[in-house]
C-alpha positions as CSV (number, residue, x, y, z in Angstrom):
1,M,0.0,0.0,0.0
2,K,2.8,2.4,0.8
3,R,4.5,1.7,-2.6
4,T,1.2,2.4,-4.4
5,N,0.8,5.7,-2.6
6,V,4.3,6.7,-3.5
7,L,3.7,5.9,-7.2
8,F,0.4,7.8,-7.2
9,A,2.1,10.8,-5.7
10,A,4.7,10.6,-8.5
11,A,2.0,10.2,-11.1
12,V,0.4,13.5,-10.3
13,A,3.6,15.4,-9.8
14,V,4.2,18.7,-11.7
15,A,7.3,18.9,-13.8
16,A,7.3,22.7,-14.0
17,G,10.8,23.9,-14.7
18,S,11.1,22.8,-18.3
19,L,7.5,23.8,-19.2
20,A,7.4,27.5,-18.2
21,F,7.7,30.1,-20.9
22,G,8.5,32.9,-18.5
23,Q,8.0,31.5,-15.0
24,S,7.3,28.3,-13.2
25,A,4.0,26.6,-13.7
26,T,1.3,27.6,-11.2
27,R,-1.9,25.8,-10.3
28,P,-5.3,27.4,-10.6
29,A,-7.8,28.2,-7.8
30,S,-9.9,25.4,-9.2
31,D,-7.1,22.8,-8.8
32,S,-9.4,20.2,-7.1
33,T,-11.8,20.6,-10.0
34,V,-9.1,19.9,-12.5
35,D,-7.8,16.9,-10.6
36,A,-11.4,15.5,-10.5
37,V,-11.6,15.6,-14.3
38,F,-8.8,13.0,-14.4
39,A,-9.7,11.1,-11.2
40,R,-10.2,7.8,-13.0
41,W,-6.5,7.6,-14.0
42,T,-4.4,6.2,-11.1
43,A,-1.2,4.3,-10.3
44,S,-2.8,1.1,-11.7
45,T,-4.0,2.5,-15.0
46,P,-2.5,4.5,-17.9
47,G,-3.5,8.1,-18.0
48,C,-3.0,11.6,-19.3
49,A,-1.0,14.8,-19.1
50,V,-2.7,18.2,-19.2
51,G,-1.1,21.6,-19.8
52,V,-2.8,25.1,-19.7
53,G,-1.2,28.2,-21.2
54,R,-2.6,31.6,-20.4
55,D,-1.3,35.0,-21.6
56,G,1.9,33.4,-22.9
57,R,2.8,31.5,-19.6
58,V,2.1,28.0,-18.3
59,A,-0.7,28.2,-15.8
60,L,-1.0,24.5,-15.1
61,A,1.0,21.3,-15.9
62,R,-0.2,18.0,-14.4
63,A,0.0,14.3,-15.1
64,Y,-2.1,11.3,-14.0
65,G,-1.7,7.6,-14.2
66,M,1.2,5.6,-15.6
67,A,3.4,5.8,-18.6
68,D,4.5,2.2,-18.4
69,L,2.4,-0.3,-16.4
70,E,5.0,-3.1,-16.6
71,R,7.8,-1.0,-15.1
72,D,5.8,1.3,-12.8
73,V,6.8,4.5,-14.6
74,P,4.4,7.3,-13.9
75,N,3.2,9.9,-16.4
76,T,4.6,13.4,-15.9
77,A,4.0,16.7,-17.6
78,D,7.2,16.0,-19.6
79,T,6.1,12.5,-20.8
80,I,6.1,12.1,-24.5
81,F,2.8,10.9,-26.1
82,E,1.7,10.5,-29.7
83,A,-0.7,13.2,-30.8
84,G,-2.7,11.5,-33.6
85,S,-4.3,13.9,-36.0
86,V,-3.4,16.9,-33.8
87,S,-0.2,16.4,-36.0
88,K,-2.0,17.7,-39.1
89,Q,-1.6,21.4,-38.2
90,F,2.2,21.0,-38.2
91,T,2.1,19.5,-41.6
92,A,0.0,22.3,-42.9
93,A,2.4,24.8,-41.3
94,A,5.3,23.2,-43.1
95,V,3.5,23.6,-46.4
96,L,2.7,27.2,-45.6
97,L,6.3,27.9,-44.8
98,L,7.3,26.7,-48.2
99,A,4.6,28.9,-49.8
100,R,6.0,31.8,-47.8
101,D,9.5,30.9,-49.2
102,G,8.0,31.2,-52.7
103,K,8.7,27.5,-53.5
104,L,5.0,26.5,-54.0
105,S,1.5,27.9,-54.0
106,L,-1.4,26.3,-52.1
107,D,-3.4,26.5,-55.4
108,D,-0.8,24.4,-57.3
109,P,-1.9,21.1,-58.7
110,V,-0.7,18.3,-56.4
111,R,0.5,16.3,-59.4
112,K,3.1,19.0,-60.1
113,Y,5.0,17.5,-57.0
114,V,3.4,14.1,-56.7
115,P,3.0,12.7,-60.2
116,E,2.1,9.3,-58.8
117,L,-1.4,10.8,-58.2
118,P,-3.6,9.8,-61.1
119,D,-4.8,12.4,-63.5
120,Y,-8.6,12.5,-63.0
121,G,-9.2,15.1,-65.8
122,P,-9.1,18.9,-66.2
123,D,-12.3,19.4,-64.3
124,R,-11.0,17.3,-61.3
125,T,-7.6,18.9,-60.6
126,I,-6.6,18.4,-57.0
127,T,-4.7,21.3,-55.4
128,I,-2.6,21.4,-52.3
129,R,-5.3,23.5,-50.7
130,H,-7.9,20.9,-51.4
131,M,-5.8,18.3,-49.6
132,L,-5.2,20.5,-46.5
133,T,-8.9,21.3,-46.2
134,H,-10.2,17.7,-46.8
135,T,-12.0,18.8,-49.9
136,S,-9.8,16.9,-52.4
137,G,-12.2,13.9,-52.7
138,L,-9.2,11.6,-52.2
139,R,-10.1,8.2,-50.7
140,D,-8.5,7.5,-47.3
141,W,-5.7,5.1,-48.0
142,G,-6.1,3.3,-44.7
143,E,-9.7,2.4,-45.4
144,V,-8.7,1.2,-48.8
145,A,-6.0,-1.0,-47.3
146,G,-8.6,-2.3,-44.8
147,L,-10.8,-3.6,-47.6
148,A,-8.0,-6.0,-48.4
149,G,-7.8,-7.1,-44.8
150,W,-4.9,-5.0,-43.8
151,P,-6.2,-2.0,-41.9
152,R,-3.8,0.3,-40.1
153,G,-2.5,-1.4,-37.0
154,R,-2.2,-4.8,-38.7
155,R,1.0,-4.3,-40.7
156,V,3.9,-1.9,-41.2
157,H,2.7,0.8,-43.7
158,T,5.1,3.3,-45.2
159,H,4.8,6.3,-47.5
160,A,5.6,3.9,-50.3
161,H,2.4,2.0,-49.5
162,V,0.5,5.3,-49.5
163,L,1.8,6.2,-52.9
164,D,1.1,2.7,-54.2
165,I,-2.5,2.7,-53.0
166,V,-3.1,6.3,-54.3
167,S,-1.7,5.4,-57.7
168,R,-4.3,2.7,-58.2
169,Q,-7.4,4.7,-57.4
170,K,-9.5,5.2,-60.5
171,G,-12.0,7.5,-58.9
172,L,-12.5,10.1,-56.2
173,N,-15.2,10.4,-53.5
174,F,-16.4,13.6,-55.2
175,A,-15.1,16.3,-57.5
176,P,-12.5,18.4,-55.8
177,G,-13.8,21.4,-53.9
178,T,-17.5,20.3,-54.0
179,N,-17.7,18.3,-50.8
180,W,-15.9,17.5,-47.5
181,S,-14.5,14.1,-46.4
182,Y,-11.7,13.7,-43.8
183,S,-8.8,12.0,-45.6
184,N,-5.4,11.1,-44.1
185,T,-4.2,10.6,-47.7
186,G,-4.0,14.3,-48.3
187,Y,-1.7,14.9,-45.3
188,N,0.6,12.0,-46.1
189,L,0.9,13.4,-49.6
190,A,1.6,16.8,-48.1
191,A,4.5,15.4,-46.0
192,I,5.9,13.7,-49.1
193,L,5.5,17.0,-51.0
194,V,7.4,19.0,-48.4
195,A,10.3,16.6,-48.6
196,R,10.4,16.8,-52.4
197,V,10.2,20.6,-52.5
198,S,12.6,21.3,-49.6
199,G,15.2,18.7,-50.4
200,Q,15.1,17.5,-46.7
201,S,13.2,14.7,-45.1
202,F,9.9,15.9,-43.7
203,A,11.3,15.2,-40.2
204,E,14.4,17.3,-40.8
205,F,12.4,20.2,-42.3
206,S,10.0,20.2,-39.3
207,R,12.9,20.2,-36.9
208,D,14.8,23.0,-38.5
209,R,11.9,25.3,-39.4
210,I,9.3,24.6,-36.6
211,F,10.4,22.6,-33.6
212,T,13.9,24.1,-32.9
213,P,12.9,27.7,-33.4
214,L,9.9,27.3,-31.0
215,G,12.0,25.4,-28.4
216,M,10.0,22.2,-28.9
217,T,12.9,20.1,-27.8
218,R,10.9,17.0,-27.0
219,T,9.0,16.9,-30.3
220,S,9.7,14.7,-33.3
221,W,8.0,12.5,-35.9
222,R,7.4,8.8,-35.6
223,D,9.0,8.2,-39.1
224,D,10.7,5.1,-37.8
225,Y,8.5,3.2,-35.3
226,T,11.5,1.1,-34.1
227,R,13.4,4.2,-32.9
228,I,14.0,4.5,-29.2
229,V,12.2,7.5,-27.7
230,R,13.2,8.4,-24.2
231,N,10.4,9.2,-21.8
232,R,7.7,8.0,-24.2
233,A,4.5,6.6,-22.7
234,I,3.4,3.2,-23.8
235,A,-0.1,3.3,-25.3
236,Y,-2.8,0.9,-24.0
237,A,-6.3,-0.3,-24.9
238,P,-8.8,-1.7,-22.4
239,S,-9.6,-5.5,-22.6
240,P,-11.6,-7.9,-20.5
241,A,-8.4,-9.0,-18.7
242,G,-7.3,-5.4,-18.0
243,Y,-5.1,-3.3,-20.2
244,R,-3.0,-4.5,-23.2
245,E,-0.4,-2.6,-25.2
246,D,-1.7,-0.9,-28.3
247,M,1.2,0.8,-29.9
248,P,1.4,2.2,-33.5
249,F,3.8,0.3,-35.7
250,E,3.8,2.2,-39.0
251,N,6.1,4.7,-40.6
252,V,3.5,6.9,-42.3
253,H,3.4,10.4,-40.7
254,G,2.2,13.9,-41.5
255,N,-1.4,12.7,-41.0
256,G,-0.4,11.7,-37.5
257,G,2.8,10.4,-35.8
258,L,3.8,13.5,-33.9
259,L,5.7,12.6,-30.7
260,T,5.4,15.5,-28.3
261,T,4.5,16.8,-24.8
262,V,1.8,19.1,-23.4
263,G,4.5,21.7,-22.8
264,D,5.7,21.7,-26.4
265,L,2.1,21.9,-27.7
266,L,1.5,25.0,-25.6
267,R,4.6,26.5,-27.1
268,W,3.2,25.8,-30.6
269,N,-0.2,27.3,-29.7
270,E,1.5,30.5,-28.4
271,N,3.0,30.9,-31.9
272,F,-0.5,31.8,-33.2
273,A,-0.7,34.7,-30.7
274,S,3.0,35.8,-31.0
275,P,4.6,34.3,-34.2
276,T,8.1,33.2,-34.0
277,I,7.9,31.0,-37.1
278,G,6.2,32.5,-40.1
279,D,4.3,35.8,-39.5
280,L,0.9,37.1,-38.8
281,R,-0.2,36.5,-42.4
282,L,0.8,32.9,-42.1
283,V,-0.9,32.1,-38.8
284,T,-4.0,34.0,-40.0
285,A,-4.1,31.9,-43.2
286,Q,-3.8,28.7,-41.2
287,Q,-6.8,29.6,-39.1
288,T,-9.1,30.8,-41.9
289,P,-11.9,28.3,-42.5
290,G,-12.1,26.9,-46.0
291,T,-14.8,27.3,-48.6
292,F,-16.2,25.0,-51.3
293,A,-16.0,25.9,-55.0
294,D,-19.5,27.4,-54.8
295,G,-18.5,29.8,-52.0
296,R,-20.1,28.0,-49.1
297,A,-17.9,28.0,-46.0
298,H,-17.0,25.0,-43.9
299,E,-15.3,24.8,-40.5
300,Y,-12.0,23.2,-41.4
301,A,-9.0,25.5,-41.9
302,L,-5.5,24.2,-42.6
303,G,-5.1,21.4,-40.1
304,L,-7.5,23.0,-37.7
305,Y,-11.2,23.1,-36.9
306,V,-12.6,26.6,-36.2
307,R,-15.7,26.5,-34.1
308,T,-17.3,27.9,-31.0
309,Y,-17.7,26.2,-27.6
310,R,-20.4,27.5,-25.4
311,G,-20.4,30.8,-27.2
312,V,-16.6,31.2,-27.2
313,R,-14.4,31.1,-30.3
314,E,-12.4,27.9,-30.4
315,V,-9.6,26.6,-32.6
316,S,-8.8,22.9,-32.1
317,H,-8.0,19.4,-33.3
318,S,-8.4,16.0,-31.7
319,G,-6.2,12.9,-32.4
320,A,-6.2,9.2,-32.0
321,T,-3.7,6.6,-33.1
322,A,-3.6,3.1,-31.7
323,G,-4.0,3.6,-27.9
324,Y,-3.0,7.3,-27.9
325,R,-5.6,10.0,-27.6
326,A,-5.1,13.8,-27.8
327,F,-6.8,17.2,-28.0
328,L,-5.2,20.6,-28.5
329,V,-7.5,23.7,-28.2
330,R,-7.0,27.4,-28.1
331,Y,-9.5,30.2,-27.2
332,P,-7.8,33.1,-29.0
333,D,-10.0,35.9,-27.5
334,Q,-9.0,34.8,-24.0
335,R,-5.5,33.8,-25.0
336,L,-6.1,30.5,-23.3
337,S,-4.6,27.1,-24.6
338,I,-5.2,23.6,-23.3
339,A,-3.3,20.5,-24.3
340,V,-4.4,17.0,-23.2
341,L,-2.4,13.9,-24.2
342,C,-3.4,10.4,-23.1
343,N,-2.0,6.9,-23.4
344,A,-5.3,5.1,-22.9
345,G,-7.6,4.2,-25.8
346,S,-10.6,4.7,-23.6
347,A,-9.7,8.3,-22.6
348,N,-11.7,11.3,-23.9
349,P,-9.3,14.2,-24.0
350,T,-11.8,16.4,-25.8
351,Q,-14.2,16.1,-22.9
352,Y,-11.4,16.6,-20.4
353,A,-10.0,19.7,-22.1
354,H,-13.5,21.3,-22.2
355,A,-14.0,20.5,-18.5
356,V,-10.7,22.2,-17.7
357,A,-11.5,25.1,-20.0
358,E,-14.7,25.8,-18.1
359,T,-12.7,26.4,-14.9
360,Y,-10.7,29.1,-16.7
361,L,-13.3,30.7,-19.0
362,G,-16.0,31.2,-16.4
363,A,-18.2,34.2,-17.3
364,A,-17.0,34.2,-20.9
365,L,-19.1,31.1,-21.5
366,T,-22.6,32.2,-22.6
367,A,-24.1,29.1,-24.2
368,P,-25.4,26.2,-22.1
369,P,-23.3,23.0,-22.0
370,P,-23.7,20.7,-25.1
371,A,-26.6,18.3,-24.6
372,T,-25.8,14.6,-23.9
373,A,-26.7,12.4,-26.8
374,S,-30.0,10.5,-26.4
375,N,-29.9,6.8,-25.8
376,G,-33.2,6.4,-27.6
377,R,-33.3,4.3,-30.8
378,G,-35.5,6.7,-32.8
379,V,-37.4,5.6,-35.8
380,Q,-36.4,2.2,-37.0
381,S,-36.6,1.0,-40.6
382,P,-38.8,-2.1,-41.0
383,P,-36.8,-5.3,-41.5
384,F,-36.1,-6.2,-45.1
385,S,-35.7,-9.7,-46.5
386,P,-34.5,-10.1,-50.1
387,A,-36.4,-12.4,-52.3
388,K,-34.9,-15.8,-53.1
389,P,-34.0,-14.9,-56.8
390,D,-32.2,-11.8,-55.5
391,V,-30.2,-13.8,-53.0
392,D,-29.1,-16.2,-55.6
393,A,-28.1,-13.3,-57.9
394,Y,-25.7,-11.9,-55.4
395,V,-23.7,-15.1,-54.9
396,G,-20.3,-15.0,-56.6
397,R,-16.8,-13.5,-56.5
398,Y,-15.9,-9.9,-56.9
399,R,-12.5,-8.2,-57.5
400,S,-11.1,-4.7,-57.0
401,D,-7.7,-3.8,-58.5
402,E,-7.9,-0.5,-56.6
403,A,-8.0,-2.3,-53.3
404,E,-6.1,-5.3,-54.5
405,A,-8.8,-7.5,-52.9
406,E,-11.3,-10.2,-53.7
407,L,-14.6,-10.7,-51.9
408,A,-16.7,-13.8,-52.2
409,V,-20.5,-13.6,-51.5
410,A,-21.9,-16.9,-50.4
411,L,-24.9,-18.4,-48.6
412,D,-24.6,-19.8,-45.1
413,G,-27.9,-21.6,-44.8
414,S,-30.4,-18.8,-45.6
415,E,-28.0,-16.0,-44.6
416,L,-25.7,-14.1,-47.0
417,I,-22.0,-13.8,-46.0
418,I,-18.9,-12.2,-47.4
419,K,-15.6,-14.2,-47.3
420,R,-12.2,-12.6,-47.6
421,R,-8.8,-14.3,-47.5
422,P,-7.5,-15.9,-45.4
423,D,-10.3,-16.6,-43.0
424,T,-12.5,-13.6,-42.6
425,V,-16.3,-14.2,-42.6
426,L,-18.6,-11.1,-42.5
427,R,-22.4,-11.3,-42.0
428,M,-24.6,-9.2,-44.4
429,R,-27.7,-7.5,-43.0
430,P,-30.2,-6.4,-45.7
431,I,-31.3,-2.8,-45.6
432,A,-33.1,-2.5,-48.9
433,R,-33.1,-4.2,-52.3
434,D,-29.4,-4.7,-53.3
435,V,-28.2,-2.8,-50.2
436,F,-26.6,-4.5,-47.1
437,S,-24.9,-3.4,-44.0
438,V,-21.7,-5.4,-43.3
439,P,-20.0,-4.8,-40.0
440,S,-16.2,-4.2,-40.3
441,L,-16.7,-3.6,-44.0
442,G,-19.3,-0.9,-44.6
443,T,-22.4,-0.5,-46.7
444,V,-22.4,-2.8,-49.7
445,T,-24.6,-2.0,-52.7
446,F,-25.0,-4.4,-55.6
447,H,-25.3,-2.9,-59.1
448,R,-27.1,-4.4,-62.1
449,T,-27.3,-4.2,-65.8
450,G,-30.8,-5.2,-66.6
451,N,-31.5,-7.7,-63.9
452,A,-28.0,-9.2,-63.8
453,V,-25.7,-8.2,-60.9
454,T,-22.4,-6.9,-62.4
455,D,-20.5,-5.4,-59.5
456,L,-20.8,-4.3,-55.9
457,G,-19.8,-1.0,-54.3
458,V,-18.5,-0.5,-50.8
459,K,-19.1,2.8,-48.9
460,L,-17.1,3.6,-45.8
461,D,-16.8,6.9,-43.9
462,R,-13.8,8.0,-46.0
463,V,-14.2,5.8,-49.1
464,W,-17.3,6.3,-51.1
465,D,-18.4,3.7,-53.6
466,L,-15.3,1.7,-54.4
467,R,-16.3,-0.9,-56.9
468,F,-15.6,-4.6,-57.0
469,A,-16.3,-6.1,-60.5
470,R,-18.0,-9.5,-60.6
471,I,-15.7,-12.3,-61.8
472,P,-17.5,-14.4,-64.4
């Protein structure tokens, strides 16, 4: 019991000296409220680190839970976590720096720098800006890989894999600039583009132009997942038997893969208020929400969401990779920044950061708290059962060269299933004629010529209607 108490005390210790911009970290009057936000993370669990920056100084730096459960290493405010898609804003900033150098324009065609990207025609030219605002229509490479049975987290993917998958895509989710779909592909291509234009690796360019000038001494890219990173927290996922390790083992980065601390993220956020890298024009451009081709606005800028929270202007991004979770938020009108990094897949850093923000924003909050989602089922569609001739028409083999995958539709008794090599079996739930919901695959729609089924299309969150042709 005594050892546990010592460990827990260490796990919530403040590592203030290296975090302070101009003075040591201080704790807010609402300290007990902040501790309560993270109360579930203890000396027997993974946990989180939280940092708060106010008016250019660190106002709070705390850590909870353990960085390494096997070796009894506690999290501290200087522990390195992986930031998931919080990383995207750094990739966008690297591109903006090259634009400021006059080496590219955000409105350049991507194929000028990445000719591996297919030519989809003159009316479907993808620009760098399209990629950075998720309006490119590019399918997410990870979801395409998942269709073949190799989703992210199952094998070592590299940027060569990304380029290979991209080069095989015959279509887009939509015409560039006409719609919005979150796509990691665009940010991996952006990292590749930065390396090709700058003549440095993306990691070297980021270090020289962003991390070092800002004093982000604990920040780097996970461009080699086998590299030893001192003071890095192990990531975990919950399981029926407790926690298990859930570490990323891929070398793709730019979309994610930023290894960092809450203190370094606060330094980065401060650059938007008082630019050290770039200038006011650059940081303003990065925070300006994008628009569609028809002039409609959306809430995504360049690697950042621009929204409001309870009536207060908010600039933020969340992140998740393997068992890491992250949220970085800034309230520019109050010059308040909050960084939360966690090494538990069940953590909710967005919720934690908002709870911490409320202790600082106080009277600035004008809108009521967001409503909790209803647990009600709502209106349910009546069950649908395909007719026997339709069921027989679906059975067969289907192939996609874009996903390099083959699916076999078969009958298991009276139930339709999809088989995928080597041993995957997926149950098909009918929604309407020719349309099925398939857990772990997506929505499957069979297409016909006359009455004959000729192909099937798969729709996922980030891949829309990728076709598998029927094999005669």
